[in-house]
C-alpha positions as a printed NumPy array, in Angstrom:
array([[ 77.315,  86.235,  96.841],
       [ 74.084,  83.979,  97.059],
       [ 72.491,  86.875,  98.808],
       [ 72.695,  88.723,  95.708],
       [ 71.829,  85.495,  93.565],
       [ 75.12 ,  85.544,  91.997],
       [ 75.912,  82.015,  90.175],
       [ 78.753,  80.785,  91.535],
       [ 80.88 ,  78.759,  88.659],
       [ 83.972,  76.941,  88.414],
       [ 86.105,  75.814,  85.521],
       [ 88.159,  72.915,  85.123],
       [ 90.322,  73.902,  81.739],
       [ 94.133,  73.188,  80.851],
       [ 94.036,  76.197,  78.405],
       [ 94.322,  79.117,  80.621],
       [ 93.56 ,  81.574,  77.617],
       [ 90.159,  79.761,  76.944],
       [ 89.267,  80.332,  80.675],
       [ 90.268,  83.834,  80.576],
       [ 87.876,  84.343,  77.642],
       [ 85.221,  82.483,  79.39 ],
       [ 85.509,  84.439,  82.596],
       [ 85.109,  87.423,  80.411],
       [ 82.021,  86.183,  79.019],
       [ 80.317,  84.884,  81.956],
       [ 81.011,  87.784,  84.041],
       [ 79.737,  90.24 ,  81.562],
       [ 76.303,  88.991,  82.531],
       [ 76.516,  90.532,  85.78 ],
       [ 74.95 ,  87.167,  87.35 ],
       [ 77.66 ,  84.868,  87.16 ],
       [ 81.179,  84.929,  89.289],
       [ 83.877,  82.854,  88.583],
       [ 84.997,  81.532,  92.11 ],
       [ 87.011,  78.479,  91.164],
       [ 89.935,  78.242,  88.086],
       [ 91.703,  75.047,  88.002],
       [ 93.797,  73.457,  85.308],
       [ 94.577,  70.158,  86.981],
       [ 91.759,  67.779,  87.584],
       [ 93.946,  66.195,  90.627],
       [ 93.889,  69.814,  92.077],
       [ 90.166,  69.984,  91.781],
       [ 89.425,  66.631,  93.268],
       [ 91.153,  68.054,  96.243],
       [ 89.39 ,  71.055,  96.765],
       [ 85.872,  70.152,  95.384],
       [ 83.834,  69.337,  98.293],
       [ 85.063,  72.224, 100.245],
       [ 84.106,  75.061,  97.64 ],
       [ 80.56 ,  76.363,  97.22 ],
       [ 80.173,  76.072,  93.515],
       [ 76.834,  75.979,  91.847],
       [ 77.718,  74.954,  88.305],
       [ 81.184,  73.571,  87.512],
       [ 82.278,  73.795,  83.728],
       [ 84.643,  70.614,  83.058],
       [ 86.579,  70.645,  79.564],
       [ 86.706,  67.397,  78.076],
       [ 90.774,  67.639,  77.173],
       [ 92.447,  67.852,  80.658],
       [ 95.748,  66.628,  81.484],
       [ 95.939,  62.993,  82.898],
       [ 92.451,  62.295,  82.324],
       [ 89.479,  63.47 ,  80.507],
       [ 86.555,  65.499,  81.131],
       [ 83.981,  62.68 ,  81.961],
       [ 86.457,  60.644,  83.637],
       [ 86.689,  63.84 ,  86.058],
       [ 82.811,  63.936,  86.108],
       [ 82.838,  60.288,  87.642],
       [ 85.226,  61.128,  90.276],
       [ 83.358,  64.159,  91.064],
       [ 80.033,  62.265,  90.972],
       [ 81.214,  59.866,  93.531],
       [ 82.232,  62.744,  95.942],
       [ 78.686,  64.392,  95.22 ],
       [ 76.981,  61.067,  96.262],
       [ 79.419,  60.735,  99.374],
       [ 79.511,  64.266, 100.56 ],
       [ 76.114,  65.742,  99.497],
       [ 77.616,  67.977,  97.312],
       [ 74.576,  69.451,  95.006],
       [ 77.193,  71.428,  92.294],
       [ 75.746,  70.679,  88.875],
       [ 78.504,  69.584,  85.944],
       [ 78.647,  70.922,  82.51 ],
       [ 80.947,  68.927,  80.286],
       [ 82.647,  71.455,  77.694],
       [ 84.037,  70.218,  74.479],
       [ 85.588,  71.654,  71.164],
       [ 83.332,  68.795,  69.229],
       [ 80.364,  67.14 ,  70.317],
       [ 78.891,  63.695,  69.517],
       [ 75.988,  61.399,  70.562],
       [ 78.687,  59.346,  72.423],
       [ 80.078,  61.955,  74.227],
       [ 76.827,  63.219,  75.26 ],
       [ 75.99 ,  59.36 ,  76.445],
       [ 79.235,  59.134,  78.433],
       [ 79.221,  62.507,  79.901],
       [ 75.527,  61.726,  81.406],
       [ 76.46 ,  58.472,  82.603],
       [ 79.27 ,  59.809,  84.377],
       [ 77.044,  62.482,  86.165],
       [ 77.245,  65.451,  83.993],
       [ 73.828,  67.593,  83.696],
       [ 74.72 ,  69.01 ,  80.354],
       [ 77.233,  69.207,  77.437],
       [ 78.109,  72.156,  75.597],
       [ 80.4  ,  72.446,  72.672],
       [ 82.472,  75.134,  71.322],
       [ 80.553,  75.662,  68.135],
       [ 77.367,  76.226,  69.945],
       [ 78.695,  79.513,  70.949],
       [ 78.982,  81.714,  74.351],
       [ 75.084,  82.493,  74.131],
       [ 74.188,  78.883,  74.548],
       [ 76.657,  78.224,  77.14 ],
       [ 75.295,  81.03 ,  79.529],
       [ 71.825,  79.919,  78.556],
       [ 72.306,  76.186,  79.599],
       [ 74.419,  77.529,  82.583],
       [ 71.391,  79.61 ,  83.789],
       [ 69.106,  76.653,  83.424],
       [ 71.246,  74.159,  85.24 ],
       [ 71.423,  76.402,  88.095],
       [ 67.632,  76.441,  88.174],
       [ 67.871,  72.685,  88.2  ],
       [ 65.88 ,  72.493,  85.127],
       [ 66.582,  69.012,  83.36 ],
       [ 68.628,  69.56 ,  80.03 ],
       [ 67.177,  65.756,  78.329],
       [ 63.904,  64.74 ,  78.031],
       [ 63.42 ,  61.011,  78.995],
       [ 62.455,  60.426,  75.057],
       [ 65.501,  62.145,  73.985],
       [ 67.433,  59.71 ,  76.336],
       [ 65.875,  56.95 ,  74.697],
       [ 66.573,  57.831,  71.213],
       [ 70.027,  58.676,  72.135],
       [ 70.371,  55.04 ,  73.616],
       [ 68.869,  53.517,  70.628],
       [ 70.989,  55.387,  68.168],
       [ 74.287,  54.196,  69.743],
       [ 72.858,  50.745,  69.373],
       [ 73.247,  50.085,  73.217],
       [ 71.507,  46.447,  74.164],
       [ 69.3  ,  46.587,  77.301],
       [ 69.912,  43.971,  79.629],
       [ 68.806,  42.846,  82.937],
       [ 69.883,  45.102,  86.023],
       [ 69.588,  43.067,  89.195],
       [ 69.741,  46.513,  91.488],
       [ 66.886,  48.092,  89.543],
       [ 65.161,  44.725,  89.677],
       [ 65.188,  44.935,  93.592],
       [ 64.655,  48.621,  93.648],
       [ 61.194,  48.144,  91.213],
       [ 60.   ,  45.435,  93.33 ],
       [ 60.406,  47.372,  96.905],
       [ 57.648,  49.52 ,  95.622],
       [ 54.055,  49.412,  96.205],
       [ 51.72 ,  49.968,  93.158],
       [ 51.104,  53.871,  94.09 ],
       [ 55.089,  54.147,  94.743],
       [ 55.515,  52.792,  91.201],
       [ 53.326,  54.87 ,  89.556],
       [ 54.777,  58.103,  91.529],
       [ 58.251,  56.765,  90.639],
       [ 57.337,  56.216,  86.919],
       [ 55.706,  59.931,  86.435],
       [ 59.065,  61.261,  87.648],
       [ 61.268,  59.093,  85.554],
       [ 59.435,  59.813,  82.562],
       [ 60.377,  63.514,  83.017],
       [ 57.254,  64.91 ,  84.92 ],
       [ 58.171,  67.341,  87.798],
       [ 57.69 ,  66.639,  91.612],
       [ 55.236,  69.119,  91.788],
       [ 52.92 ,  68.136,  88.776],
       [ 53.269,  64.587,  90.239],
       [ 52.214,  65.477,  93.548],
       [ 49.263,  67.836,  92.365],
       [ 47.943,  64.861,  89.746],
       [ 48.376,  62.638,  92.428],
       [ 47.043,  64.354,  95.564],
       [ 50.268,  63.299,  97.353],
       [ 52.763,  65.677,  99.451],
       [ 55.833,  66.524,  97.374],
       [ 58.292,  65.571, 100.228],
       [ 56.926,  62.014, 100.097],
       [ 57.795,  61.987,  96.161],
       [ 61.199,  63.603,  97.023],
       [ 62.176,  61.02 ,  99.79 ],
       [ 60.939,  58.193,  97.195],
       [ 63.48 ,  59.458,  94.436],
       [ 66.377,  60.02 ,  96.954],
       [ 65.928,  56.378,  98.057],
       [ 66.02 ,  55.251,  94.805],
       [ 68.987,  57.043,  93.667],
       [ 70.827,  55.885,  96.876],
       [ 70.167,  52.507,  96.316],
       [ 71.41 ,  52.75 ,  92.551],
       [ 74.405,  55.102,  93.46 ],
       [ 73.525,  57.938,  91.079],
       [ 73.536,  61.657,  91.673],
       [ 71.534,  63.209,  88.463],
       [ 68.082,  61.952,  87.131],
       [ 69.592,  61.504,  83.874],
       [ 71.601,  58.737,  85.593],
       [ 68.817,  57.448,  86.717],
       [ 66.503,  57.54 ,  83.676],
       [ 69.715,  55.921,  81.725],
       [ 69.927,  53.294,  84.211],
       [ 66.147,  52.276,  84.078],
       [ 66.016,  52.59 ,  79.754],
       [ 68.965,  50.213,  79.838],
       [ 67.765,  47.648,  82.152],
       [ 64.467,  47.14 ,  80.011],
       [ 62.288,  47.623,  83.127],
       [ 58.801,  48.241,  82.094],
       [ 57.285,  51.052,  84.235],
       [ 53.974,  50.849,  82.893]])
């Protein structure tokens, strides 16, 4: 399917009628193929690392666990097995708390039912192209709105202290939301060096997404300036 640039999508939803409706909407684009349809989170956990899925839609209301809890388990598999599937949480209703919890758990985006099929498809396309859905300032505002306090994070401190001045500058620019390509060009450094720096940082912090990394830094209160 990759040859034809078809986006491989999986759906985890306890409601088979919703899944059937979503399949019709997604496949009507001609660019998306539903390659996995699972009602039970346990079944998905058994199959996840063996499926080639570009984007997985995880409904928040599942049997036995929430969609956020499932994302947390899937993220551990992503880190351990090097799975690159992007995770989208779908929900009937949204909230700032749900967005925060989903992003911390390793989801890349949250889409609610009232946003409609167009937003669902556009977000799916965006995730497949590896575009970040939340800006750094939006994440800071989210943490502030929820009244979450910053507290020292020893692992973050160890990470920051391991950088030399130039590495810290590169790291800060990526965390603030600049693309690796733009950071590389602005600092006259090879992109692969920056990618390795970010990869090493994510491995140390045991996170799978840039959003997780950003939230971890925001809540640690570390000054990247």
